[in-house]
N, C-alpha and C positions, 0 to 999 in steps of 0.2 A: 280466547286466551291463547289459542295455537297465533296468532299472530304477533302476539306479547313473548312469546318462548322466546324466539332469536335476541330480543332486546335485553330479557332477563338472563341468559348463557351469557352475553358478551363480556362479562368482566370475569368469568370461570372461563372462557375462551383465551382470554387476552393473556390470564397468568399462566397460560399452559402454549401460550409464543404462537398462538395458531390465528390471528391479528395482524393481515400484513400490515403494513404500512406504505405510504404511497413513495413510490418512487421518488426520489434527492440526485439531482444532478449538480455537479460540482462543476467550476470554472475549468477551463483546461490548463496545465504548468506545465514545464519542462526543465528539466536537470538537469548540470552537467558533472560529468564525470573527473573531477579535480583527485580521484588520490591517484598517485605515480605506482605503475608495478603492483597492483593487488594479487595476493596472489590466492591460488585455488583454495583455501583453506580457510581467507580473510573472508567477513563482512561488510563490507560498508553503508554505515547507516547518515541518510540526511539527518542533519540535523536541528533539525525543524519541528514540529508537532505538525503533522498534515491534516490535520483535524479543523487544525484553526482558520481553514479560507472554506469550511462546511459549515453550516448552519444546520443542529442537530438538536429537536430536545434531547432534556436527559431522562434515559428512560432505561428498564432493564431488555435491552436488545437483545434477540436471539437470532439464530442461523443468517446473519448478517454477510452479503454479499456484494461486493465490487466488481462491477464491468470496465473497462477501456481501452484503448487500443493505444499502444506505444509506437512509436517512430525512429529510431535513432538516425542521426545523422553526424556527419562528421569523418573521423579516420578509421570506423568500423568498419568492416567490408560483411561480417559474419561474427556474431558472440551469443554464445551460450550461457542464459544466466539461472539461476536459481531466486526468486523473490521472498523475503520474508518480513514479517510483522514482529511489530514489540509495543505494548502496552505501557511502555514504561522509556526512560531515553536510555540506551544503553550504558554504563559508563567504563569510554571507549577510548582511545587518546586522539583529540580534535585533529583532526587534519583541515588548514584555510588553503583556499583554493591561492594557486600561484598568482594568477592575477583579479582583478575586482570584479569576481562573478555578482552576477545577481541571485546566483541561487543560496550562495551561503556555503557554510562551514560541513564537510563531513564527519563522520567516526569512523577511526580503524579502528574494526574489533578481531580479535584473533577466533574465531570463529562465532556462532550465532548472536553469542553473549546475552542466552536471556527470551531471544527473539523466537518464533514455528516458524519454519518453510511453509508458503502455501503456495507457491506455482513452480512451474521450469520449463520456460521458453527459447524460441531459437531465434533471434532477433538480428535483422539484414538490413542494412543501410538504404533507406529511403522507402522500406518498406512495412505497412499497417499490420501490425501484431494485434490479435484482439488476445486481454486475457482475463480469465476467472478467478477471482479471490475470493476463499471462504474459508472459516477453520475459529476455532476456538479462542486463537490469541486476536483475530479479527474480532470477534466479539465480545472479549475483553478490552479491546483498546476502545472502540464504539461507546461502548458502558461506562466507558473510565475519562473521557474526553481525547484521550492524547495517542496518537496513532505514531509510529518512527518505521519506515518501509527500508527494508535494507536488500541489500543484492551482494550475490554471492558468482564472481564472476570462472567458468567452467571450463572457455576456450583457453587459448594459449596466446593468441592474439591483446595487442598492449592497447587500452579503448580509452584512455587519456585523454578529455579534451570533447573523449563523447558528449553527444548531446540528446539526451530522448524527450522526446514530445509524449506529453500524457494528456490523452482526450478522450473527450466522448463518457466522463464518468458517471457512472449510474451506480447508487449504490442505495441497497433494497434490504430491509428489514422486517423482524415479526419480534412484536411483544408480547 
């Protein structure tokens, strides 16, 4: 009976958010800042669901964490940014890229537009910066199958045209 106890308790432990899922790795990608003259009170969101490229079964996820490495290239030397997550597409004006970038449109929002701030980091050109994201908005986004990532630029340097590579993406969660 003692050997069967963990097996019998596993549905109960899963309902409590104690069963970790295997780590999921996502494909590297990059985005280009196509929003000109972004102000410190504004948040620019990607106009694509970031979960479209991540295969996760539908479940009641809890304690979701996303770890990655960011590497900026281009005109920026150093930028202090806040990173936001939204479980729904923000209703903000669309900013099309000035030239044909494969990363698509951006959404220019006057504030977080329903998103939650997950972290604040300083990015330096050519420097790998690890990030760790977690929070209620990330949990909700993963459960609902939609994740929109946003950035607020806190430094005064214009970063339009900067490319940020997102690599070594690992997602962990519990059910």
